[in-house]
C-alpha positions as CSV (number, residue, x, y, z in Angstrom):
1,X,-14.5,9.7,-23.1
2,X,-10.9,8.4,-23.4
3,X,-10.1,5.3,-21.3
4,X,-6.9,3.7,-19.9
5,X,-6.6,0.0,-20.6
6,X,-5.3,-1.9,-17.6
7,X,-3.8,-5.4,-17.3
8,X,-3.5,-7.3,-14.0
9,X,-0.7,-9.8,-13.4
10,X,-1.3,-12.3,-10.6
11,X,-4.9,-13.0,-9.7
12,X,-5.0,-13.6,-6.0
13,X,-7.5,-12.1,-3.6
14,X,-6.3,-8.5,-3.8
15,X,-6.4,-8.6,-7.5
16,X,-10.1,-9.7,-7.4
17,X,-11.0,-6.7,-5.1
18,X,-9.0,-4.4,-7.3
19,X,-10.7,-5.7,-10.4
20,X,-14.1,-5.0,-8.9
21,X,-13.2,-1.3,-8.8
22,X,-13.4,-0.9,-12.5
23,X,-17.2,-1.0,-12.4
24,X,-17.0,2.5,-10.8
25,X,-14.3,3.9,-13.0
26,X,-15.5,5.8,-16.2
27,X,-11.9,6.5,-17.4
28,X,-10.5,3.0,-17.1
29,X,-11.1,-0.5,-18.5
30,X,-9.8,-3.9,-17.3
31,X,-8.5,-5.0,-20.6
32,X,-6.3,-8.0,-19.8
33,X,-5.2,-10.5,-17.1
34,X,-2.5,-12.9,-16.6
35,X,-2.0,-15.9,-14.4
36,X,-0.1,-19.2,-14.3
37,X,-3.2,-20.7,-12.7
38,X,-5.7,-21.8,-15.3
39,X,-8.6,-22.0,-13.0
40,X,-8.0,-18.5,-11.8
41,X,-7.6,-17.2,-15.2
42,X,-10.8,-18.7,-16.4
43,X,-12.7,-17.5,-13.3
44,X,-11.5,-14.0,-13.8
45,X,-12.3,-14.1,-17.5
46,X,-15.8,-15.0,-16.9
47,X,-16.5,-12.7,-13.9
48,X,-15.0,-9.6,-15.6
49,X,-15.9,-10.3,-19.2
50,X,-12.3,-10.4,-20.5
51,X,-11.8,-11.3,-24.2
52,X,-9.9,-14.6,-24.8
53,X,-7.2,-12.8,-26.6
54,X,-6.3,-10.7,-23.5
55,X,-6.1,-13.7,-21.2
56,X,-2.5,-14.8,-20.8
57,X,-0.8,-17.6,-18.8
58,X,2.5,-16.0,-19.4
59,X,3.2,-12.7,-17.6
60,X,5.4,-11.3,-20.3
61,X,2.7,-11.8,-22.9
62,X,0.5,-9.3,-21.1
63,X,3.5,-6.9,-20.5
64,X,4.2,-6.9,-24.2
65,X,0.6,-6.5,-25.3
66,X,0.3,-3.2,-27.2
67,X,-3.3,-2.8,-26.1
68,X,-2.3,-2.5,-22.4
69,X,-1.4,1.0,-21.1
70,X,-0.5,0.0,-17.6
71,X,0.1,-3.1,-15.7
72,X,-0.9,-3.8,-12.1
73,X,1.6,-6.2,-10.5
74,X,-0.4,-8.1,-7.8
75,X,2.2,-10.8,-7.5
76,X,3.9,-12.1,-4.3
77,X,6.5,-9.6,-3.0
78,X,9.5,-11.8,-4.1
79,X,8.4,-11.4,-7.7
80,X,7.9,-7.7,-7.8
81,X,11.4,-6.5,-8.8
82,X,11.8,-8.9,-11.8
83,X,8.4,-8.0,-13.4
84,X,9.0,-4.3,-12.6
85,X,12.1,-4.4,-14.7
86,X,10.3,-6.4,-17.4
87,X,7.7,-3.8,-17.5
88,X,10.2,-0.9,-17.7
89,X,12.1,-2.8,-20.4
90,X,8.8,-2.9,-22.5
91,X,8.0,0.8,-21.7
92,X,4.9,-0.1,-19.7
93,X,3.4,2.1,-17.1
94,X,3.3,0.3,-13.7
95,X,1.3,0.1,-10.4
96,X,2.9,-2.5,-8.1
97,X,1.1,-3.7,-5.0
98,X,2.6,-2.7,-1.7
99,X,5.3,-3.2,-0.6
100,X,6.9,-2.6,-3.9
101,X,10.3,-3.8,-2.8
102,X,11.8,-6.3,-0.4
103,X,15.0,-4.3,0.1
104,X,16.6,-1.0,-0.8
105,X,19.0,-2.6,-3.4
106,X,15.9,-3.5,-5.5
107,X,14.5,0.0,-5.2
108,X,17.8,1.5,-6.4
109,X,17.9,-0.8,-9.4
110,X,14.4,0.2,-10.4
111,X,15.2,4.0,-9.7
112,X,18.1,3.7,-12.1
113,X,16.1,1.8,-14.7
114,X,13.4,4.5,-14.6
115,X,15.8,7.3,-15.1
116,X,15.0,9.4,-18.2
117,X,12.2,7.1,-19.1
118,X,8.7,8.3,-19.8
119,X,7.1,5.6,-17.5
120,X,4.6,6.1,-14.8
121,X,5.5,4.2,-11.7
122,X,3.8,4.0,-8.4
123,X,3.1,1.8,-5.4
124,X,-0.3,0.4,-4.4
125,X,-1.3,2.1,-1.2
126,X,-5.0,2.4,-2.1
127,X,-5.9,4.2,1.1
128,X,-4.0,7.4,0.0
129,X,-6.8,8.0,-2.6
130,X,-9.7,7.9,-0.1
131,X,-11.5,11.1,1.0
132,X,-10.2,11.1,4.6
133,X,-6.6,11.3,3.4
134,X,-7.5,14.2,1.2
135,X,-8.8,15.9,4.3
136,X,-5.6,15.0,6.2
137,X,-3.6,16.7,3.4
138,X,-5.7,19.8,3.7
139,X,-5.2,20.0,7.5
140,X,-1.5,19.6,7.2
141,X,-1.0,22.0,4.3
142,X,-3.2,24.6,5.7
143,X,-1.7,24.4,9.3
144,X,-5.3,24.2,10.6
145,X,-4.3,22.5,13.9
146,X,-0.8,23.9,14.1
147,X,2.5,22.0,13.9
148,X,2.5,18.3,13.7
149,X,3.9,16.9,16.9
150,X,3.3,13.1,17.1
151,X,1.7,10.2,15.4
152,X,0.5,7.0,16.9
153,X,-0.6,4.5,14.3
154,X,-1.1,0.8,13.9
155,X,-2.4,-2.0,11.6
156,X,-3.2,-5.2,13.4
157,X,-4.8,-8.2,11.9
158,X,-5.3,-11.8,13.2
159,X,-4.0,-14.4,10.7
160,X,-3.6,-17.3,13.1
161,X,-5.6,-20.5,12.9
162,X,-7.3,-21.8,16.0
163,X,-5.9,-25.2,17.1
164,X,-7.1,-27.6,19.7
165,X,-4.8,-29.8,21.7
166,X,-5.9,-31.9,24.6
167,X,-8.8,-29.6,25.2
168,X,-6.6,-26.5,25.3
169,X,-7.1,-23.9,22.6
170,X,-4.1,-22.0,21.2
171,X,-3.3,-19.9,18.2
172,X,-0.6,-21.0,15.7
173,X,0.2,-19.5,12.3
174,X,-0.4,-21.3,9.2
175,X,3.0,-21.8,7.9
176,X,1.8,-22.8,4.4
177,X,0.6,-19.2,4.0
178,X,3.0,-16.8,2.2
179,X,2.7,-14.3,5.1
180,X,5.0,-16.6,7.1
181,X,7.4,-17.4,4.3
182,X,10.5,-15.1,4.5
183,X,11.6,-15.9,1.0
184,X,8.3,-14.6,-0.3
185,X,8.5,-11.4,1.6
186,X,6.2,-12.5,4.5
187,X,6.0,-10.9,7.9
188,X,3.8,-8.3,9.6
189,X,6.3,-5.4,9.0
190,X,6.2,-5.8,5.2
191,X,2.6,-6.7,4.9
192,X,0.8,-4.4,7.3
193,X,3.5,-2.3,8.9
194,X,4.1,-0.6,5.6
195,X,0.7,1.1,5.8
196,X,1.3,3.1,9.0
197,X,4.9,3.9,8.0
198,X,3.7,5.3,4.6
199,X,1.2,7.5,6.5
200,X,4.1,8.8,8.5
201,X,6.2,9.6,5.6
202,X,3.2,11.1,3.8
203,X,2.7,13.5,6.8
204,X,6.3,14.3,6.7
205,X,6.2,15.2,3.0
206,X,3.3,17.5,3.7
207,X,4.7,19.2,6.8
208,X,8.5,19.2,7.6
209,X,9.9,17.2,4.5
210,X,12.7,15.8,6.6
211,X,15.4,14.1,4.6
212,X,15.9,10.4,4.8
213,X,19.3,10.8,6.4
214,X,17.7,12.6,9.3
215,X,15.1,10.0,10.2
216,X,16.0,7.7,13.1
217,X,14.7,4.4,14.0
218,X,14.3,3.8,17.8
219,X,12.8,1.5,20.4
220,X,12.1,-1.5,18.3
221,X,10.6,-4.5,19.7
222,X,9.7,-7.6,17.5
223,X,8.4,-11.0,18.0
224,X,9.1,-13.9,15.6
225,X,7.3,-17.2,14.8
226,X,8.9,-20.6,14.1
227,X,9.6,-19.7,10.4
228,X,11.7,-16.8,11.6
229,X,9.2,-14.3,10.2
230,X,8.0,-11.3,12.4
231,X,4.5,-11.5,13.7
232,X,4.5,-8.4,15.9
233,X,6.6,-5.3,15.9
234,X,6.5,-1.9,17.3
235,X,8.9,1.0,16.5
236,X,9.4,4.7,16.8
237,X,10.6,6.9,13.9
238,X,12.1,10.2,14.9
239,X,11.8,12.7,12.1
240,X,14.8,15.0,13.0
241,X,13.2,15.8,16.3
242,X,10.4,17.6,14.4
243,X,7.9,14.8,15.2
244,X,7.8,11.3,16.3
245,X,5.8,8.3,14.8
246,X,5.1,5.3,17.0
247,X,3.9,2.3,14.8
248,X,2.7,-1.1,15.9
249,X,1.9,-3.9,13.4
250,X,0.7,-7.3,14.2
251,X,-0.5,-10.6,12.8
252,X,-1.5,-12.0,16.2
253,X,-4.2,-9.4,17.5
254,X,-7.7,-8.5,16.6
255,X,-8.3,-6.0,13.8
256,X,-7.2,-2.5,14.7
257,X,-6.3,0.2,12.2
258,X,-6.4,3.4,14.3
259,X,-4.2,6.4,13.8
260,X,-3.9,9.4,16.2
261,X,-2.2,12.5,14.8
262,X,-1.3,15.0,17.4
263,X,-0.8,18.7,16.6
264,X,0.1,21.7,18.8
265,X,-3.6,22.8,18.8
266,X,-5.4,19.6,18.5
267,X,-5.8,15.9,17.5
268,X,-7.0,13.9,14.5
269,X,-8.4,10.4,15.5
270,X,-8.8,8.1,12.5
271,X,-10.3,4.8,13.5
272,X,-10.4,3.1,10.1
273,X,-7.2,4.4,8.6
274,X,-6.6,1.8,5.9
275,X,-9.7,-0.2,5.0
276,X,-12.7,2.0,6.0
277,X,-16.3,1.1,6.0
278,X,-18.9,2.9,3.8
279,X,-19.8,5.4,6.5
280,X,-16.4,6.3,8.1
281,X,-15.6,9.4,10.2
282,X,-12.6,11.0,11.7
283,X,-12.7,12.9,15.0
284,X,-11.0,16.3,15.2
285,X,-10.2,18.2,18.3
286,X,-9.2,21.9,17.7
287,X,-8.4,24.1,20.6
288,X,-10.6,21.8,22.8
289,X,-13.5,21.9,20.4
290,X,-14.6,18.5,19.2
291,X,-15.8,17.8,15.7
292,X,-16.8,14.6,13.7
293,X,-16.1,14.7,10.1
294,X,-18.1,12.2,8.1
295,X,-17.2,10.6,4.8
296,X,-19.3,8.5,2.3
297,X,-17.3,5.7,0.7
298,X,-20.0,4.4,-1.6
299,X,-17.9,2.5,-4.0
300,X,-15.1,-0.1,-4.1
301,X,-12.1,1.4,-2.2
302,X,-9.7,0.5,-5.1
303,X,-11.8,2.4,-7.6
304,X,-10.5,5.8,-6.3
305,X,-6.9,4.7,-7.0
306,X,-7.8,3.3,-10.5
307,X,-9.6,6.6,-11.4
308,X,-6.9,8.8,-10.1
309,X,-4.0,7.0,-11.8
310,X,-6.0,6.7,-15.1
311,X,-6.6,10.5,-15.0
312,X,-2.8,11.1,-14.5
313,X,-2.1,8.9,-17.5
314,X,-4.8,10.6,-19.7
315,X,-3.1,13.9,-18.7
316,X,0.3,12.5,-19.9
317,X,1.8,12.7,-16.4
318,X,4.9,10.3,-16.2
319,X,5.6,11.2,-12.6
320,X,3.3,10.1,-9.8
321,X,1.9,12.9,-7.7
322,X,-0.4,12.9,-4.7
323,X,-2.6,11.0,-4.0
324,X,-0.3,8.5,-5.9
325,X,2.9,7.8,-4.0
326,X,5.9,9.5,-5.7
327,X,9.4,7.9,-6.2
328,X,11.0,9.8,-3.4
329,X,8.4,8.7,-0.8
330,X,8.8,5.1,-2.1
331,X,12.6,5.5,-1.5
332,X,12.1,6.6,2.1
333,X,9.5,3.9,2.9
334,X,11.7,1.1,1.5
335,X,14.8,2.1,3.3
336,X,13.0,2.5,6.6
337,X,11.2,-0.8,6.2
338,X,14.5,-2.5,5.5
339,X,16.1,-0.9,8.6
340,X,13.1,-1.9,10.7
341,X,13.2,-5.6,9.6
342,X,16.9,-5.8,10.1
343,X,17.0,-3.9,13.4
344,X,19.2,-5.7,16.0
């Protein structure tokens, strides 16, 4: 069987989880890795049995390597745009970790650079490739529960360190973490808010397909930490009065990744929207009849994404299609994220 050769640039925690997904993919190989950190490079090389000649301490050496079919950019947000353009310049297919862009200007420059190029480009929302999202697509496209009315979705994680001062416990963010560095693209909106927003724009694309110009941002409430980075935000997105999506994202609350999707005839309740457990389920109410739909996720959650993208490349597809996120949805997500972050 033909296989796609992947290269990973940036060897942080997400890259490690992603790399483990190749053990479940029969159409893909982790061929090369690149990091400026020698310890990480050696650790990855040993763990994933990468040949010495495909281990690079210079990102561009991996990008220009003729044996690599696609690069996965797992770098900090602030470095995405530069290495996206380096990859395009070298005609390399690209998966960039979410969020792909820190602002809409960077998106437009990439869109222009990709024009008329036979280059596959998509953003790394791995949850879109999981079985429960395939089921959601089926429900929306076949109008099983009637018209989409409303979405309530969130992603909350606690990334505060516990401190103790005069016997009083309080929580304070670790300001050395990139998540609290604005220059590196930190903040709850960019890091976790992008997930529920992308679910809302996916639902839109499968139902009403409201144009970007007709999506309104409303009722925004945001909290900031000492480094001026958002640590909590809630917002509503009005899709041309067809449906509303209320989103909450947070760095200060216990884990919550619930999504409730309301239809004229029922409800979908997804309790593990983004990072599900091996035995996950969604609850569906249809005309007051309740049903639990169970899914088996018995492999690495990134492997679904690796296999689907590799399949597209083997089929010579240069444009991302569901479950990958296409350029028009990336455009909407990027603009709405920028509007949300800059909302006054």
